[in-house]
Steps between C-alpha positions, in 0.01 A plus 500: 500500500419132564698185462734474210432206273810348352502331165699214647315347799827364642613853577192582704500397862221269603313514825436126499628284783787269433389148413510267799611142446202281421393233743552139396189332373368208698476161333161335520488207736292293255729562202553193280829396340484403132715204396529408132555129450612383155306204356517316169231525232302180579482592869391853408217362284382271781510787750305726264236230443466421870489866597216567255310200629533548877644844572300722260801564279756595766821310434662697783249368755554142383880540507485647850279213615744240362798674663325518838400133465864418441611689810236341723467142371828406333795426724775400255598717205738319263734711292353601162672664207425871486485651155353837419190456283288746303193384695463595864253458783461782749455411865397765749596406855497687830814603683517198733474255208762699310730470803445121509595473133800721576607261775486209254697710249769568759523131584520400134738788417285639219269793432144529630372457145693172454381372838140588414544322165626187677209500745245579228614223264490236775156615619373505139619141446346388827161653418497378138596142589260479791751511781777281352833652398812357341682483833229283657466236226 
């Protein structure tokens, strides 16, 4: 006679090897961090219009460009009120930039999202007003 087939497969012994623990997956070195920055409705409309005009419809690319401009060109970031809004701008930054924003967040004792919001708003004002902000007037 051959092998006996059980109705319940749990009762039959399997010849399979025991499952080895899986190796941890590597994280890509060029992975981007996504930061959602809340904006009000008029700013959202301006960003949508500008992104359609210059960035082929990518509001994320325009938001990322403004945030990077703020990190590179703006030196003083005055405190702004942070309120959660239904409109957001996504910014995709690399790991080093995310660490820089994290350093600002640690210094300001706030989250990375709030720090990015503070930097973004100041950079947005500076670009819209042609380089003049409220602190410099």
